[in-house]
C-alpha positions in Angstrom: 17.3 -9.8 12.7 16.3 -13.1 11.1 15.6 -13.6 7.4 13.0 -16.2 6.5 12.2 -17.3 2.9 9.1 -19.4 3.0 5.7 -19.6 4.7 6.5 -22.6 6.9 9.5 -20.9 8.3 7.7 -17.6 8.7 4.9 -19.3 10.6 7.3 -21.0 13.0 9.2 -17.8 13.6 6.1 -15.8 14.3 4.7 -18.5 16.7 8.0 -18.5 18.7 8.2 -14.7 18.9 5.1 -14.1 21.1 3.1 -10.9 20.4 3.9 -9.9 16.8 3.2 -6.7 14.8 3.3 -7.4 11.0 4.1 -4.9 8.3 3.3 -6.1 4.8 5.1 -4.2 1.9 4.8 -4.5 -1.9 7.3 -3.2 -4.4 10.3 -1.2 -3.3 11.0 -0.7 0.4 11.2 3.0 1.2 11.2 5.4 4.2 7.4 5.2 4.5 7.6 1.4 5.2 10.4 2.0 7.7 8.1 4.4 9.6 5.5 1.7 9.7 8.1 -0.7 11.1 8.9 1.8 13.8 5.2 2.1 14.7 5.0 -1.7 14.8 8.0 -1.8 17.1 6.1 0.4 19.6 3.2 -1.9 19.8 4.7 -5.4 20.1 7.7 -7.2 21.2 8.5 -8.5 17.8 8.1 -7.1 14.3 7.7 -9.1 11.1 8.2 -7.2 7.8 7.5 -8.9 4.4 9.4 -7.6 1.4 7.7 -8.9 -1.7 7.7 -7.7 -5.3 5.0 -9.2 -7.5 6.9 -10.7 -10.5 3.7 -10.6 -12.6 2.9 -6.9 -12.0 3.3 -4.6 -15.0 5.7 -1.8 -14.3 7.5 0.8 -16.3 11.3 0.2 -16.7 13.4 1.8 -14.1 15.1 5.0 -15.2 18.6 3.8 -14.1 19.9 0.4 -13.0 20.1 1.7 -9.4 16.7 3.4 -9.3 15.0 0.4 -7.6 16.7 -0.8 -4.4 16.7 -4.6 -4.1 15.7 -6.7 -1.1 19.3 -6.6 0.3 19.1 -2.8 0.5 15.8 -3.0 2.4 17.3 -5.6 4.8 20.2 -3.2 5.5 17.8 -0.4 6.3 15.8 -2.6 8.6 18.9 -3.7 10.4 19.8 -0.2 11.6 17.4 0.0 14.6 17.7 -2.7 17.2 14.8 -5.0 18.0 13.4 -6.1 14.6 12.6 -9.7 15.0 12.1 -11.1 11.6 12.0 -10.2 7.9 10.0 -12.4 5.6 11.0 -12.5 1.9 9.2 -15.6 0.6 10.4 -16.9 -2.8 7.7 -17.1 -5.4 8.0 -20.8 -5.8 6.9 -21.4 -2.2 4.6 -18.4 -1.9 2.5 -18.6 -5.0 0.6 -21.8 -5.8 0.7 -22.9 -9.4 -1.9 -23.1 -10.5 -3.9 -21.3 -7.8 -7.5 -22.4 -7.7 -8.8 -20.9 -4.4 -9.2 -17.1 -4.2 -10.2 -14.4 -1.7 -13.2 -12.5 -3.2 -13.8 -9.1 -1.5 -16.9 -6.9 -1.4 -18.0 -5.2 -4.7 -16.2 -1.9 -3.7 -13.0 -3.6 -4.7 -14.0 -3.3 -8.4 -15.1 0.4 -8.3 -12.1 2.7 -8.0 -9.0 0.6 -8.8 -10.4 -1.2 -11.9 -7.9 0.3 -14.3 -4.9 -1.5 -12.8 -3.4 -4.5 -14.7 -5.9 -7.4 -14.7 -5.6 -9.7 -11.8 -3.1 -7.6 -9.8 -5.5 -6.7 -7.0 -6.7 -10.3 -6.8 -3.1 -11.5 -6.4 -2.4 -8.9 -3.7 -5.5 -9.9 -1.8 -4.7 -13.6 -1.9 -1.1 -13.1 -0.9 -2.1 -10.6 1.8 -4.5 -13.1 3.3 -1.7 -15.8 3.2 0.7 -13.5 5.1 -1.9 -12.5 7.7 -2.6 -16.1 8.3 1.1 -17.0 8.6 1.6 -14.3 11.2 -1.7 -14.7 13.0 -1.0 -13.0 16.2 -1.9 -9.5 17.3 -1.3 -6.4 15.2 -1.1 -5.7 11.5 0.3 -2.3 10.6 -0.9 -0.6 7.3 -0.2 2.7 5.7 -2.9 4.8 4.0 -1.4 5.3 0.5 -3.7 2.7 -1.0 -6.9 3.7 0.9 -9.1 1.2 -0.9 -6.8 -1.7 -0.2 -6.7 -0.8 3.5 -10.6 -0.7 3.5 -10.8 -4.1 1.9 -8.3 -5.7 4.3 -10.2 -4.4 7.3 -13.4 -5.7 5.9 -11.9 -9.1 5.2 -10.5 -9.4 8.8 -13.9 -8.3 10.3 -16.1 -10.6 8.2 -13.9 -13.7 8.4 -13.2 -13.2 12.1 -9.5 -13.3 11.7 -7.6 -13.0 15.0 -6.0 -9.7 13.8 -6.1 -6.1 14.8 -5.6 -3.8 11.8 -3.7 -0.6 12.8 -3.4 2.2 10.3 -0.9 5.0 10.5 -2.4 8.3 11.6 -1.0 10.3 8.7 0.5 9.6 5.4 4.2 10.0 5.0 5.1 12.5 2.2 8.1 14.0 0.6 8.9 17.6 1.5 7.0 18.8 -1.6 3.9 16.8 -0.7 4.3 13.8 -2.9 3.1 10.6 -1.2 6.0 8.2 -0.6 5.8 5.3 -2.9 8.0 2.8 -4.8 6.4 4.0 -7.9 8.1 7.4 -7.6 11.4 5.7 -8.7 9.9 5.3 -12.2 9.5 9.1 -12.6 11.9 11.1 -14.8 13.3 14.3 -13.3 10.6 16.4 -15.1 7.9 14.0 -14.0 9.1 14.1 -10.4 8.9 17.9 -10.4 5.3 17.7 -11.7 4.1 14.8 -9.5 3.2 16.9 -6.4 0.4 18.5 -8.4 -1.8 15.5 -7.6 -1.6 16.2 -3.9 -2.1 20.0 -4.4 -5.3 19.3 -6.4 -6.7 17.0 -3.8 -6.1 19.7 -1.2 -8.1 22.1 -3.4 -10.9 19.6 -3.6 -10.8 19.1 0.1 -11.0 22.9 0.7 -14.0 23.2 -1.6 -12.0 25.4 -4.1 -12.2 22.8 -6.9 -14.9 20.4 -8.0 -14.1 16.8 -9.0 -14.8 17.8 -12.7 -12.4 20.7 -12.5 -9.7 18.6 -10.9 -9.9 16.1 -13.7 -9.7 18.9 -16.2 -6.7 20.4 -14.4 -4.8 17.1 -14.4 -5.5 16.6 -18.1 -4.4 20.1 -18.9 -1.1 19.5 -17.1 -0.3 16.4 -19.1 -1.7 13.7 -16.8 -4.1 10.9 -17.8 -6.5 10.7 -14.8 -8.3 7.4 -14.0 -10.5 9.0 -11.4 -11.0 11.7 -8.7 -13.7 10.7 -6.3 -15.1 11.9 -3.0 -16.2 9.0 -0.8 -17.4 8.2 2.7 -14.5 7.0 4.8 -16.6 4.4 6.6 -17.5 2.3 3.5 -16.1 4.1 0.5 -19.6 4.7 -0.9 -20.2 8.0 -2.8 -20.3 10.8 -0.3 -23.4 12.9 0.4 -23.5 16.5 1.6 -24.5 15.4 5.1 -21.6 12.9 5.5 -19.1 14.3 8.1 -16.1 12.0 7.4 -15.0 11.9 3.8 -12.0 11.2 1.7 -11.0 12.4 -1.8 -9.1 9.8 -3.7 -7.4 10.0 -7.1 -5.4 7.9 -9.5 -3.7 9.3 -12.6 -0.9 8.4 -15.0 2.1 10.7 -15.3 4.0 9.5 -18.3 4.2 5.7 -17.9 3.8 5.8 -14.1 0.4 5.5 -12.3 0.2 7.4 -9.1 -2.5 7.2 -6.4 -3.2 9.5 -3.5 -6.0 10.4 -1.0 -6.8 13.1 1.5 -9.2 12.8 4.4 -11.5 15.6 5.5 
């Protein structure tokens, strides 16, 4: 496995590797990311994984000094299987222009659901995501479905800008045994919060089954000590509000548990 640390080196490594599958990650590398890397390995001769933590993102403090594995831990986990070709961990100085004056502006849907996140965070993720896609501009890009809105925006950007990229999403979301969606944010939960966190998924399942309305789901989360930002039922195709006649839907939610903001979604 080769470690590259800037865009120029990443572009050169990707060009030399032939057909490439690219797995972008943000935050802490976890088992869900590793499963995406395995999927990528099945689709291309070389796999590129980016491990990048946004230094400007606002996060709660880690509960312990060892709660958040560093890049070296992620690299060790990636090294276990044979065949990974490259791991990009660009340093901020070479990856983030200062000041940045050109930006990727997505469709209006980008400002509907995930507005409550820290100002500018989604914009930075879009800009850096586009930069990584361009640096690895070969065949496949492998995305998970935890951030459903982000996946939708990336697919739209690729389609409308005619980028030479195939976006592949994982068929199912990887979850912990109790149903909690795998996420680096889970590291910020206290023991009591971690025990409570699967409630979000259970409530989405109730909405999916028609046993709970959106309004009731918001009330249930609030009663359990959460601070919900939204629970919404949308069309999968364009994330517009769903109508009764729509056949493919998704229920999405974001809520704070303590100081940690969790997101989840369930298709139906």
